[in-house]
N, CA and C atoms as a LAMMPS dump frame, in Angstrom:
ITEM: TIMESTEP
0
ITEM: NUMBER OF ATOMS
456
ITEM: BOX BOUNDS ff ff ff
-5.0000000000000000e+02 5.0000000000000000e+02
-5.0000000000000000e+02 5.0000000000000000e+02
-5.0000000000000000e+02 5.0000000000000000e+02
ITEM: ATOMS id mol type element x y z
1 1 1 N -179.255 -316.855 -125.162
2 1 2 C -178.887 -315.987 -125.832
3 1 3 C -179.089 -314.272 -124.869
4 2 1 N -180.542 -314.65 -124.669
5 2 2 C -181.283 -313.61 -123.52
6 2 3 C -180.334 -313.747 -122.114
7 3 1 N -180.218 -315.429 -121.813
8 3 2 C -179.545 -315.177 -120.651
9 3 3 C -178.195 -314.351 -119.712
10 4 1 N -177.636 -314.72 -121.438
11 4 2 C -176.348 -313.184 -121.701
12 4 3 C -176.873 -311.872 -121.159
13 5 1 N -177.981 -311.832 -121.72
14 5 2 C -178.157 -310.496 -121.918
15 5 3 C -179.055 -309.863 -120.188
16 6 1 N -179.49 -311.115 -120.115
17 6 2 C -180.254 -310.988 -118.47
18 6 3 C -180.385 -310.96 -117.764
19 7 1 N -178.865 -312.361 -117.303
20 7 2 C -178.65 -313.177 -116.182
21 7 3 C -179.648 -313.08 -115.434
22 8 1 N -179.398 -315.196 -114.696
23 8 2 C -179.972 -315.71 -113.994
24 8 3 C -180.158 -314.849 -112.853
25 9 1 N -178.65 -314.658 -112.225
26 9 2 C -177.317 -314.671 -111.074
27 9 3 C -176.701 -313.65 -111.463
28 10 1 N -176.438 -311.885 -111.056
29 10 2 C -176.174 -311.286 -111.082
30 10 3 C -174.681 -311.211 -110.369
31 11 1 N -173.412 -312.232 -110.618
32 11 2 C -172.739 -312.132 -110.315
33 11 3 C -171.359 -311.197 -111.069
34 12 1 N -170.112 -311.886 -110.199
35 12 2 C -168.609 -311.687 -111.246
36 12 3 C -168.684 -312.418 -112.753
37 13 1 N -169.487 -313.515 -112.746
38 13 2 C -168.378 -314.383 -113.704
39 13 3 C -169.323 -313.349 -115.675
40 14 1 N -168.009 -313.186 -116.226
41 14 2 C -168.382 -313.021 -117.255
42 14 3 C -168.298 -313.929 -117.94
43 15 1 N -169.334 -313.911 -119.337
44 15 2 C -169.648 -314.63 -119.842
45 15 3 C -169.421 -315.559 -121.144
46 16 1 N -169.272 -314.196 -122.203
47 16 2 C -168.896 -313.278 -123.254
48 16 3 C -167.279 -313.257 -123.4
49 17 1 N -166.867 -313.386 -124.846
50 17 2 C -165.904 -313.197 -125.25
51 17 3 C -164.91 -311.67 -124.141
52 18 1 N -163.776 -312.423 -124.229
53 18 2 C -162.868 -311.051 -122.931
54 18 3 C -163.21 -309.484 -123.573
55 19 1 N -162.897 -310.076 -125.711
56 19 2 C -162.58 -308.47 -126.308
57 19 3 C -164.044 -307.574 -125.775
58 20 1 N -164.948 -308.346 -126.024
59 20 2 C -166.084 -308.054 -125.887
60 20 3 C -166.312 -306.478 -124.32
61 21 1 N -166.073 -307.704 -123.04
62 21 2 C -165.313 -306.994 -121.65
63 21 3 C -164.983 -305.608 -121.486
64 22 1 N -163.494 -305.872 -122.345
65 22 2 C -162.452 -305.149 -122.487
66 22 3 C -162.275 -303.599 -123.581
67 23 1 N -164.233 -303.902 -124.873
68 23 2 C -164.09 -302.457 -125.7
69 23 3 C -164.939 -301.623 -124.284
70 24 1 N -165.422 -301.964 -123.269
71 24 2 C -166.653 -300.855 -123.22
72 24 3 C -165.22 -300.684 -122.142
73 25 1 N -164.2 -300.304 -121.699
74 25 2 C -163.308 -299.896 -120.923
75 25 3 C -163.218 -298.415 -121.356
76 26 1 N -162.988 -298.437 -123.042
77 26 2 C -163.128 -297.248 -123.882
78 26 3 C -164.137 -295.844 -123.586
79 27 1 N -165.263 -296.922 -123.724
80 27 2 C -166.784 -296.518 -123.921
81 27 3 C -166.631 -296.263 -122.895
82 28 1 N -167.06 -296.253 -121.55
83 28 2 C -166.841 -295.588 -119.734
84 28 3 C -166.3 -294.993 -119.694
85 29 1 N -164.326 -294.82 -120.489
86 29 2 C -163.992 -293.607 -120.444
87 29 3 C -164.443 -292.617 -121.061
88 30 1 N -164.911 -292.274 -121.903
89 30 2 C -165.242 -291.92 -122.907
90 30 3 C -166.637 -291.029 -122.437
91 31 1 N -167.618 -291.617 -122.535
92 31 2 C -168.453 -291.396 -121.898
93 31 3 C -168.49 -290.34 -119.893
94 32 1 N -167.64 -291.268 -119.156
95 32 2 C -167.493 -290.554 -118.015
96 32 3 C -166.895 -289.055 -118.127
97 33 1 N -165.886 -288.863 -119.524
98 33 2 C -165.026 -287.849 -119.424
99 33 3 C -166.054 -286.455 -120.544
100 34 1 N -167.176 -286.809 -121.056
101 34 2 C -168.516 -286.184 -122.349
102 34 3 C -169.004 -285.353 -120.679
103 35 1 N -169.232 -286.689 -119.647
104 35 2 C -170.576 -285.945 -118.472
105 35 3 C -169.446 -285.131 -117.549
106 36 1 N -168.533 -285.652 -117.407
107 36 2 C -167.923 -284.775 -116.455
108 36 3 C -167.297 -282.574 -116.87
109 37 1 N -167.3 -282.822 -118.262
110 37 2 C -167.157 -281.237 -119.295
111 37 3 C -168.593 -281.227 -119.195
112 38 1 N -169.491 -281.263 -119.569
113 38 2 C -170.411 -281.543 -119.149
114 38 3 C -171.823 -280.548 -118.172
115 39 1 N -170.779 -281.506 -116.881
116 39 2 C -171.311 -280.634 -115.752
117 39 3 C -170.447 -279.71 -115.047
118 40 1 N -168.966 -279.208 -115.463
119 40 2 C -168.013 -278.521 -115.237
120 40 3 C -168.115 -277.719 -116.913
121 41 1 N -168.248 -277.427 -117.816
122 41 2 C -168.824 -277.132 -118.437
123 41 3 C -169.421 -276.526 -119.302
124 42 1 N -171.096 -276.664 -119.139
125 42 2 C -171.601 -276.905 -120.473
126 42 3 C -171.764 -276.277 -121.823
127 43 1 N -171.228 -274.988 -121.369
128 43 2 C -171.298 -274.199 -122.535
129 43 3 C -170.423 -274.379 -123.6
130 44 1 N -168.759 -275.222 -123.177
131 44 2 C -168.532 -276.129 -123.747
132 44 3 C -168.767 -277.233 -124.671
133 45 1 N -169.183 -278.004 -123.817
134 45 2 C -170.473 -279.324 -123.959
135 45 3 C -171.584 -279 -125.178
136 46 1 N -171.842 -277.914 -125.254
137 46 2 C -172.486 -277.471 -126.339
138 46 3 C -172.254 -277.084 -127.829
139 47 1 N -171.563 -276.849 -127.693
140 47 2 C -170.213 -276.405 -128.851
141 47 3 C -169.722 -277.237 -129.387
142 48 1 N -169.498 -278.294 -128.45
143 48 2 C -169.122 -279.636 -128.908
144 48 3 C -169.768 -280.466 -130.081
145 49 1 N -171.729 -280.058 -130.112
146 49 2 C -172.459 -279.963 -130.606
147 49 3 C -172.765 -279.232 -131.869
148 50 1 N -172.007 -277.946 -131.923
149 50 2 C -172.529 -277.209 -132.678
150 50 3 C -173.75 -276.338 -132.457
151 51 1 N -173.627 -275.642 -131.718
152 51 2 C -175.298 -275.466 -131.153
153 51 3 C -174.876 -274.307 -131.29
154 52 1 N -174.875 -272.912 -132.098
155 52 2 C -174.67 -271.324 -131.904
156 52 3 C -174.957 -270.799 -130.47
157 53 1 N -174.501 -270.755 -129.782
158 53 2 C -174.661 -270.5 -128.231
159 53 3 C -175.095 -268.665 -128.371
160 54 1 N -174.237 -267.829 -129.588
161 54 2 C -174.628 -266.524 -129.17
162 54 3 C -175.657 -266.443 -130.099
163 55 1 N -176.514 -267.262 -130.691
164 55 2 C -177.755 -266.097 -130.789
165 55 3 C -178.857 -266.765 -129.737
166 56 1 N -178.086 -266.999 -128.111
167 56 2 C -178.759 -267.342 -127.391
168 56 3 C -179.223 -266.181 -126.755
169 57 1 N -180.032 -265.434 -125.705
170 57 2 C -180.722 -264.64 -124.565
171 57 3 C -179.474 -265.392 -124.02
172 58 1 N -179.44 -264.641 -122.974
173 58 2 C -178.488 -265.186 -121.421
174 58 3 C -179.443 -265.676 -120.406
175 59 1 N -181.502 -265.93 -120.926
176 59 2 C -181.615 -266.379 -119.71
177 59 3 C -181.232 -267.98 -120.749
178 60 1 N -181.516 -268.134 -122.061
179 60 2 C -181.397 -269.456 -123.003
180 60 3 C -180.427 -270.261 -122.93
181 61 1 N -179.094 -269.173 -122.656
182 61 2 C -177.958 -269.31 -122.378
183 61 3 C -177.93 -270.173 -121.59
184 62 1 N -178.376 -270.004 -119.854
185 62 2 C -177.98 -270.616 -118.131
186 62 3 C -179.458 -272.035 -118.381
187 63 1 N -180.883 -271.225 -119.402
188 63 2 C -181.524 -272.796 -120.143
189 63 3 C -180.831 -273.8 -120.51
190 64 1 N -179.988 -273.287 -121.326
191 64 2 C -178.921 -274.549 -122.172
192 64 3 C -177.88 -274.914 -121.621
193 65 1 N -177.624 -274.191 -120.557
194 65 2 C -176.39 -274.753 -120.246
195 65 3 C -176.517 -275.594 -118.915
196 66 1 N -177.908 -275.385 -117.728
197 66 2 C -178.407 -276.207 -117.237
198 66 3 C -179.099 -277.75 -117.941
199 67 1 N -179.542 -277.449 -118.49
200 67 2 C -179.617 -278.566 -119.668
201 67 3 C -178.214 -279.521 -119.62
202 68 1 N -177.698 -279.162 -119.814
203 68 2 C -176.441 -280.207 -120.334
204 68 3 C -175.654 -280.373 -118.77
205 69 1 N -175.321 -279.89 -117.86
206 69 2 C -174.616 -279.974 -117.117
207 69 3 C -176.344 -281.311 -116.282
208 70 1 N -177.266 -281.552 -116.051
209 70 2 C -177.862 -282.439 -116.222
210 70 3 C -177.675 -283.168 -116.608
211 71 1 N -178.377 -283.684 -118.446
212 71 2 C -177.998 -284.431 -118.83
213 71 3 C -176.741 -285.357 -118.6
214 72 1 N -175.313 -284.569 -117.938
215 72 2 C -174.107 -284.817 -117.995
216 72 3 C -174.164 -285.547 -116.759
217 73 1 N -175.093 -285.122 -115.394
218 73 2 C -174.772 -286.06 -114.29
219 73 3 C -175.755 -287.278 -114.928
220 74 1 N -176.752 -287.166 -115.521
221 74 2 C -177.085 -288.78 -115.038
222 74 3 C -175.892 -289.553 -116.49
223 75 1 N -175.932 -289.165 -117.606
224 75 2 C -174.106 -290.031 -118.233
225 75 3 C -173.412 -290.641 -116.81
226 76 1 N -173.156 -289.665 -116.4
227 76 2 C -172.385 -289.819 -115.179
228 76 3 C -173.174 -290.912 -114.736
229 77 1 N -173.739 -291.124 -114.239
230 77 2 C -174.279 -291.951 -113.336
231 77 3 C -174.164 -293.282 -113.816
232 78 1 N -174.821 -293.186 -115.189
233 78 2 C -174.83 -294.339 -116.071
234 78 3 C -173.596 -294.863 -116.522
235 79 1 N -172.262 -294.34 -116.117
236 79 2 C -170.981 -294.135 -116.759
237 79 3 C -170.63 -295.542 -115.043
238 80 1 N -171.466 -294.937 -113.899
239 80 2 C -170.645 -295.497 -112.732
240 80 3 C -171.481 -296.282 -112.638
241 81 1 N -172.696 -296.702 -113.005
242 81 2 C -172.67 -298.272 -112.907
243 81 3 C -171.805 -299.239 -113.935
244 82 1 N -171.294 -298.561 -114.659
245 82 2 C -171.279 -299.172 -115.868
246 82 3 C -169.924 -299.512 -115.636
247 83 1 N -169.308 -298.714 -114.172
248 83 2 C -167.809 -299.407 -113.888
249 83 3 C -167.706 -300.305 -113.107
250 84 1 N -169.064 -300.119 -111.748
251 84 2 C -169.369 -301.082 -110.791
252 84 3 C -169.944 -302.241 -112.044
253 85 1 N -170.137 -302.361 -113.084
254 85 2 C -171.08 -303.588 -113.972
255 85 3 C -169.303 -304.497 -113.628
256 86 1 N -167.969 -303.742 -114.271
257 86 2 C -166.636 -304.199 -115.202
258 86 3 C -166.19 -304.832 -113.114
259 87 1 N -166.205 -304.017 -112.356
260 87 2 C -165.76 -304.552 -111.066
261 87 3 C -165.881 -305.601 -110.561
262 88 1 N -167.795 -305.687 -110.342
263 88 2 C -167.806 -306.551 -109.583
264 88 3 C -168.846 -307.499 -109.879
265 89 1 N -169.616 -307.011 -111.031
266 89 2 C -171.138 -307.478 -111.35
267 89 3 C -170.204 -307.816 -112.679
268 90 1 N -169.97 -308.588 -113.53
269 90 2 C -169.717 -308.36 -115.077
270 90 3 C -170.688 -309.768 -115.765
271 91 1 N -171.098 -310.239 -114.712
272 91 2 C -172.211 -310.395 -115.934
273 91 3 C -173.185 -309.298 -116.298
274 92 1 N -172.893 -308.314 -115.98
275 92 2 C -174.062 -307.16 -116.12
276 92 3 C -173.001 -306.413 -117.525
277 93 1 N -172.12 -307.292 -118.427
278 93 2 C -171.839 -306.358 -119
279 93 3 C -172.378 -306.378 -120.282
280 94 1 N -172.785 -307.525 -120.711
281 94 2 C -174.275 -307.46 -121.807
282 94 3 C -175.271 -306.399 -121.831
283 95 1 N -175.451 -305.968 -120.813
284 95 2 C -176.974 -305.567 -120.589
285 95 3 C -175.817 -303.801 -119.874
286 96 1 N -175.1 -303.985 -119.6
287 96 2 C -174.718 -302.543 -119.205
288 96 3 C -174.555 -302.088 -121.092
289 97 1 N -174.02 -302.807 -121.857
290 97 2 C -173.733 -302.329 -123.823
291 97 3 C -175.321 -302.145 -123.75
292 98 1 N -175.831 -302.754 -123.596
293 98 2 C -177.439 -303.271 -124.064
294 98 3 C -178.308 -301.814 -123.601
295 99 1 N -177.117 -301.146 -122.337
296 99 2 C -178.498 -300.257 -121.666
297 99 3 C -178.015 -298.57 -123.143
298 100 1 N -177.069 -298.407 -122.728
299 100 2 C -176.26 -297.344 -123.274
300 100 3 C -176.431 -297.289 -124.626
301 101 1 N -176.887 -298.493 -125.464
302 101 2 C -177.42 -298.842 -127.35
303 101 3 C -178.708 -297.542 -127.403
304 102 1 N -179.298 -298.475 -126.08
305 102 2 C -180.849 -297.898 -125.981
306 102 3 C -180.735 -296.232 -125.598
307 103 1 N -180.193 -295.958 -125.096
308 103 2 C -179.735 -294.576 -124.399
309 103 3 C -179.598 -293.137 -126.27
310 104 1 N -178.626 -293.874 -126.268
311 104 2 C -178.229 -293.522 -127.73
312 104 3 C -178.931 -293.428 -129.141
313 105 1 N -179.525 -294.609 -128.999
314 105 2 C -180.866 -294.957 -130.275
315 105 3 C -181.741 -293.769 -130.037
316 106 1 N -182.645 -293.548 -128.309
317 106 2 C -183.265 -293.091 -127.858
318 106 3 C -183.315 -291.206 -127.767
319 107 1 N -181.767 -290.98 -127.316
320 107 2 C -181.795 -289.949 -127.897
321 107 3 C -181.635 -289.312 -129.61
322 108 1 N -181.583 -290.096 -130.04
323 108 2 C -180.748 -290.037 -131.685
324 108 3 C -182.453 -289.547 -132.22
325 109 1 N -183.943 -290.915 -131.623
326 109 2 C -185.651 -290.707 -131.875
327 109 3 C -185.8 -290.28 -131.89
328 110 1 N -185.679 -289.085 -130.253
329 110 2 C -185.727 -287.423 -129.787
330 110 3 C -185.061 -286.347 -130.509
331 111 1 N -184.236 -286.283 -130.863
332 111 2 C -183.653 -285.365 -132.125
333 111 3 C -184.151 -285.644 -133.652
334 112 1 N -184.322 -285.757 -133.57
335 112 2 C -184.794 -286.011 -134.762
336 112 3 C -186.473 -285.893 -135.156
337 113 1 N -187.297 -286.839 -134.121
338 113 2 C -188.332 -285.144 -133.543
339 113 3 C -188.131 -284.112 -132.788
340 114 1 N -187.552 -283.522 -132.261
341 114 2 C -187.07 -282.567 -132.265
342 114 3 C -185.743 -282.055 -132.265
343 115 1 N -185.685 -281.255 -134.413
344 115 2 C -184.331 -280.963 -133.905
345 115 3 C -183.891 -280.026 -133.311
346 116 1 N -182.111 -279.94 -133.668
347 116 2 C -181.38 -278.524 -132.903
348 116 3 C -181.555 -277.732 -134.382
349 117 1 N -181.036 -276.574 -134.349
350 117 2 C -180.545 -275.485 -135.133
351 117 3 C -179.448 -276.271 -134.716
352 118 1 N -178.409 -275.604 -135.596
353 118 2 C -176.914 -276.43 -135.243
354 118 3 C -176.33 -275.601 -136.534
355 119 1 N -175.046 -275.314 -135.606
356 119 2 C -173.403 -274.378 -136.056
357 119 3 C -173.705 -275.154 -138.114
358 120 1 N -173.126 -274.34 -139.254
359 120 2 C -173.548 -274.968 -140.3
360 120 3 C -172.097 -276.028 -139.694
361 121 1 N -171.616 -276.809 -140.546
362 121 2 C -170.513 -277.808 -140.622
363 121 3 C -170.997 -279.097 -139.543
364 122 1 N -169.581 -279.996 -139.785
365 122 2 C -169.616 -281.936 -138.524
366 122 3 C -169.879 -281.141 -137.138
367 123 1 N -170.452 -281.215 -136.05
368 123 2 C -170.599 -281.313 -134.717
369 123 3 C -168.788 -281.816 -134.436
370 124 1 N -168.174 -281.645 -134.439
371 124 2 C -166.932 -282.509 -133.448
372 124 3 C -167.367 -283.74 -132.745
373 125 1 N -168.178 -283.164 -131.649
374 125 2 C -169.144 -284.447 -131.169
375 125 3 C -169.731 -285.918 -132.262
376 126 1 N -170.279 -285.035 -133.77
377 126 2 C -170.687 -286.203 -134.336
378 126 3 C -169.466 -287.247 -135.027
379 127 1 N -168.095 -287.253 -134.182
380 127 2 C -166.944 -288.464 -134.974
381 127 3 C -166.852 -289.292 -133.776
382 128 1 N -166.88 -288.259 -132.086
383 128 2 C -167.232 -288.789 -131.209
384 128 3 C -167.924 -289.974 -131.134
385 129 1 N -169.212 -289.624 -131.917
386 129 2 C -170.336 -290.431 -131.216
387 129 3 C -170.312 -291.781 -132.414
388 130 1 N -169.738 -291.438 -133.469
389 130 2 C -169.32 -292.13 -134.728
390 130 3 C -168.853 -294.016 -133.85
391 131 1 N -167.629 -292.92 -133.439
392 131 2 C -166.09 -294.087 -132.853
393 131 3 C -167.134 -294.387 -131.761
394 132 1 N -168.019 -294.038 -130.713
395 132 2 C -168.551 -294.599 -129.46
396 132 3 C -170.046 -296.171 -129.833
397 133 1 N -170.812 -295.56 -131.186
398 133 2 C -172.002 -296.184 -131.275
399 133 3 C -170.87 -297.779 -131.93
400 134 1 N -169.536 -297.168 -132.792
401 134 2 C -168.711 -298.81 -133.233
402 134 3 C -168.259 -299.602 -131.912
403 135 1 N -167.92 -298.482 -131.203
404 135 2 C -167.539 -299.587 -130.014
405 135 3 C -168.081 -300.315 -129.189
406 136 1 N -169.616 -299.7 -129.515
407 136 2 C -170.751 -300.527 -128.114
408 136 3 C -171.484 -301.514 -129.402
409 137 1 N -171.782 -301.192 -130.136
410 137 2 C -172.317 -302.875 -130.799
411 137 3 C -171.395 -303.708 -131.162
412 138 1 N -170.288 -303.513 -131.28
413 138 2 C -168.731 -304.256 -131.351
414 138 3 C -169.259 -304.965 -129.719
415 139 1 N -168.92 -304.293 -129.122
416 139 2 C -168.748 -304.65 -128.014
417 139 3 C -169.843 -305.041 -127.082
418 140 1 N -170.71 -305.251 -128.013
419 140 2 C -172.392 -305.638 -127.82
420 140 3 C -172.32 -306.933 -128.146
421 141 1 N -172.785 -307.338 -129.278
422 141 2 C -172.01 -308.338 -130.134
423 141 3 C -170.796 -309.282 -129.441
424 142 1 N -169.393 -309.162 -129.342
425 142 2 C -169.024 -310.045 -128.723
426 142 3 C -169.202 -311.094 -126.773
427 143 1 N -170.042 -309.445 -126.464
428 143 2 C -170.265 -309.262 -124.962
429 143 3 C -171.388 -310.512 -125.163
430 144 1 N -172.126 -311.324 -126.055
431 144 2 C -173.107 -311.365 -125.953
432 144 3 C -172.693 -312.934 -126.595
433 145 1 N -171.445 -313.215 -127.209
434 145 2 C -171.146 -314.111 -127.645
435 145 3 C -170.463 -315.105 -127.156
436 146 1 N -170.979 -316.249 -126.23
437 146 2 C -170.198 -316.918 -125.693
438 146 3 C -169.022 -317.398 -125.485
439 147 1 N -168.247 -318.15 -124.731
440 147 2 C -166.861 -318.437 -124.953
441 147 3 C -167.097 -319.795 -125.298
442 148 1 N -166.847 -320.59 -125.432
443 148 2 C -166.08 -321.539 -125.82
444 148 3 C -165.785 -322.787 -124.761
445 149 1 N -166.673 -323.712 -124.037
446 149 2 C -165.461 -324.342 -122.959
447 149 3 C -164.501 -324.43 -122.793
448 150 1 N -163.225 -324.954 -122.107
449 150 2 C -162.002 -325.267 -121.854
450 150 3 C -162.057 -326.554 -121.812
451 151 1 N -161.091 -327.005 -123.276
452 151 2 C -161.54 -328.533 -123.27
453 151 3 C -160.306 -329.096 -121.69
454 152 1 N -161.144 -330.697 -122.296
455 152 2 C -160.98 -331.18 -120.98
456 152 3 C -159.186 -331.794 -120.858
């Protein structure tokens, strides 16, 4: 099992279920889109998280926008590594899922330790995150499930 997560050779051979491989595509597409919006329009990205920016001073607003753009850049890099894995280093796909899940869970821990004041009601980003976490968990399980050898 660990050999699928941490392969001895990082090649273009995907050893899990193909549905797990293809589930990574919409996850990466969504992550890349979110990253680009965070970089290009950080105030809209903060609004998707139900953060009331109208209560911020101009300096705090610039700081929140800069932080959002920097986080978007990080997610863009992670997403591009995922795309590279899908195209050229398919043995890394289970690790990419692991990395995405670890980042998501780590973010949840940090937000629990340092909560952000939000506008009443659910953030539109929370629905997207529920869909993404469902796809990531499903894809991770499927990518860690070895395919049967073809009958001879």
